[in-house]
C-alpha positions, 0 to 999 in steps of 0.5 A: 257133700252132706245133705240137709236132713231137716223135715218140716211137718205141717198141721192145719185146722180149718177155721169155723168162722172169721176166715177168708179164702186167698189164692196162693198167687197172692201169698207166694207172689214173687214181686210183692213184699210182705207189707204189700201182701199184708195190706192186700190180705187185710183189705180183702178180709174186711166186710163188703160195706167197710170203707177203710182206706189203705192209709188206715190199714197201714196204721193198724198194721204198723207199717211205716210211711216209706214201706206203705208207699212202696207196698202200694206202688207194687200193688198198683203195678201188679193190678191188685189195686186201682185208684182214681179221683172224680168230682161228685155232686156239689163240687166235692172231689172223691178218691175211689179205690178198688181192691181185687183178689186177682190182677185187673186191667185199667178197663176192667177196673173202670167198669167195676168202679162205674158201678159203685154209687157216688155221693149225692146232694143228700149226703153230708158235704163240707160247708166250704164246698156247698155254696150259700144262698145269695142275696143280690143287692138292690138296684141295677149294677153301676160302674165305679167313677173314674174321674172327678173330685171326691165328695169328701173334704180331704184337707187333712190327707192332702200333702200339698195344700194351696196357700191360704189367702191373707186375712184382712187387717183389722182396723186400727184401734182408737188412740189411747190417751198419752197419760195412760200410755206413759203409765203402762210403759212405766209399770212394764219397765219396773216389772222387767227390772224385778224379773232381772234381779230375781234368780230363776228357780231351779228345776226340781224333780218329783221328790223335791230334791235338786238333780245332781250333775251326774243324774243321767249317768247314774240312770245309765249305770242303774240300767246296766245293773241287770247285765252284771248278774242274773240276780239283778234282772228283776229290779222293780222299775219304780225303784230305778229313780231312787237307785239313780239318785243314790248312784249319783252320790257315788259319782259326785264323790269321784267314784266311776261307774266301774267302781259302783258296779264292782261294789255291787258285785262284791255285795251279792250273795254266793252262787246258788243263793236266790235274791228275793228283793234285788232292788232293796239289796242294791239300795242297801249297798249304795246307801253309804258312800265311802271316800274315794281312795286313790291307789298309791303307785310304786316309785318308778324303778330306773330302767336298767341298761342291759349290757352284752355278755362280753361286758357283764361284770365290768365297771367304769373307771372314775379316774381321769380318762379322755374316754370312758374306761371299763375294767373288771374289778376284783372286789369293790375298787372304783379305779382301774389298774392304771389309775390305782396308786402303786403299792408302797415298797416294803422297808428293811428292818433296822439293824440291831445287836446280833442275837446269840446263836442257838444250837439249832442254827447252822454255823460254818466252822473251819475244818482241820485243813483250813478250807472253808466249807459252805453250809 
């Protein structure tokens, strides 16, 4: 087995200033991590009058939260750090921390901590802890009243009020003369007849124009415009009444709310183009009301009866049959083979004079023996 031939040479210069003496037990402690050793040596290197806490040292040494908690717990378990909380003058709680270069027991740490001075009343204390001078109220203390009725009149706050007494009837007035009574009744009758004859004035909006029957629907239509596109989200509230009257004209002409919304969406610019005045754009789009054109529906096509594969290409015979007769036509015939008329028989040509025989035609000639030989 080949041995390691690494040789380490160490060179050490003793510092002339700003140095601390530590025991090798701290630096080579087997149960302390590097963060714990660094916290301990950092605290021991501080001046005697320094009041830097462990958390501040961990921040300056760039030690994380979990590593700091683990390192502090290790230092407490090994006896290098002791901590306690006591209440000093003025009711303020103080945390005391003791850091030593050698491990100490709890009793030894308590003796050393008892020698450290505590905060006195002359030290700066939080105003939330120090009580302020009190000014007692004048007179003797009294207990609150638990019975009786309140002095204030709680008529407005009481929910169940007693019934109020009926007011006395006023004395009857002196009887008027009969003539005066008849004159008053005649005038009231004439005024009632005139009021019936005159039609009631129609209620007009603020701008003096009569309100249409679809004005409420038009306001709901205009209120839904910001939901159609982000470009219509900033319509001024003062223009909604004007836009509602313009939209009411569209509704009066027979257009639906969906038609108006679709017309507004078609008039918006393309994506990415800002709309600086959405109210003016909607007013321009709703200014002219086109006539409503109903869509022309195509004529309904008769539903085709789908036949089975076995009956594809067949046709019903138009001849006299008791029941429908299907047949498969060859061309465009409408009658089956039974109903179709029979074809006419071929006629023989009329007899005529015999044509002279040509040399090419075969003829039967008697041979020398007188025997007929068929051709």
